[in-house]
N, C-alpha and C positions, 0 to 999 in steps of 0.2 A: 672849344675842344670837342673831340670826337667820343662817342660812346665807348670805343675800345680804350681811349686814352683815361676815360673816367674809372673804368673798371681796373685798369692797372694801378691807378692811384690809391683807389679804395683796398685793393689787395696790398699794396705796400704799406698802408698806415695799418691795417690789421696785423701784418707781420711784424710790424716795429713795436708792437705793444709788449710791456715788460713781462718777462717770464715769472710764472709764479714762484714764490718761495718755496724751496723744499722743506718738508717738515723736519723738526729736530727729532732726535732718538726718542721713541716712546710717544710721540704725538701721532696724531692720525691726521690725514690730509682732508682738509674741508673743501669740498668742490661746491662751487656757486652753481645754482640752477639757472642756466643761460637760456632755457626754452622760452621762446616767445608765446604770450597766451594767444590762442585761437579764438577769434571772434565767434560767439554763439555757444561757445563751451565754457563751463565754471572754471575758475581758477584752480590751479594745482592745489591739493591738500585740502579742499572742500568736500563736503558729503554730496555726493551726486545721487544717492539712492532715494527713491520715493518710498513712502510707507508700502505702496502696493507692490513694488519690487521686492521689498524686504519679506513680505508675506508669501510671494512666490518662492522665494529662495528657501524660506523655511518650510514650505510645503514640500519642495523638492528633497529637502534633507530629511524630512519625515518618511517621504517615500522610499529614499535611500535605505533609512534604517528599516523599513518594512520589507524592502527587497532583500536586504542583507539576512533579515529573520527568516525569510522564505528560503533563502539559499541554505542557510544552516540547517534548516528542518528537512529540506530535500536531501542535503549530504547526510544527515543523520539517519533518515529513512533510507537511503540508499546502502549506508553501511549496515543498518540493521538486516536489509534484505540480502546482502552479501553474507553476512554472519549467519543466516538462517540457511542459504544455499550452501555454504560451506559444511555447516554442520549435517545438512543433508546428504551431502557428498560421503563424508566420513561414515555415516550410519549405513548409507547403502553399500559402501566398501566392507563395512563389518558383517552386513547380513550377506553379501556374496561370499564371503569367506565361510560362513556358517552354512550356506546352501552347498558349496563346494564340498565341505566336509561331511555333510550329509549324504550327498551323491556318493561320495567314496565309500561311506559306510554301506549304504544300499547295494553298490556294487559287489563289496566283499560279502555280504550277506547272501545276495543271489548266487554268487559262485558257491558257497557253501551248501545252498539249498540244492542247486543244480547237481552237485557232486553226491548228495545224500539221496536225491530222486534217482539218480543214474545206478546207485547201489542198490536201492529198493526194487527199481525195475529189474535188475540182474537177479536179485533173489527171489522174485515173485513171477519172473516171465515164464512162458510155457516149457522152455527148455529146461529151466531149472526144476519146473514142477514135474515133468515127466521123468527127470533124471533121479529125482528123489522118490518119485512113485515106484521106479523099477527097482530101487534100492530096497524099498519096503515090500517088493513082492508082487507089484501090479504088473499084470500081463496085457500087453496091447492086443486087441481083438483085430486090428486092421480096419480097412476102410468099411463103412457101412454100406450095405446092400441097397438100402432105401433111405429116403430122406422122411423123417418124421414131420408131417404136416399138422398143423394146428387145426383143430376143429372149427368148422364154421358155423 
C-alpha cells in the first residue's frame, strides 16, 4: 500500500468515530483532554514553578505595589501643585482687580487736583494780581529805566 492510501484509510477511520453525545438540558458538556504529552515537558495539571521562580514573581508583585504607590504619590503631588497654581491664579486675579480700582481712584484724584491747581493759578497769577492791585489803587509806574544789580 502506498503512503497516500495509508493516509486516506487513517482519515476514514478517524471520521467514522462515534459522535459525542449531546448533553441533556441543564448538564454541561464534558470535553476530554485529547492533547498528547510533549516529551521533556511535565504533564498537564502539574506544578511546573520552582521556588526560585515563585520568589521572582513575588518580588515583581512587590515592585508593582511599590510602583503603584509611587504613581499615587506622584498624582497626589501633581494635584496639590495644580491646586496651589489655581489658587495663585485666583489670588492674582483678585489683586489685579484691586490694582485696577486703585488706578481709577488715583486718576480721579489727579483730575480733581489738576482742576484745583488750575483754579489756584488763575487766582494767584500775575494778571489776577495786577487786576486786583489796580482795583485797590495801585498805579503802574511803567518799565524801569535801569536794572537793579546785586552788590558784589
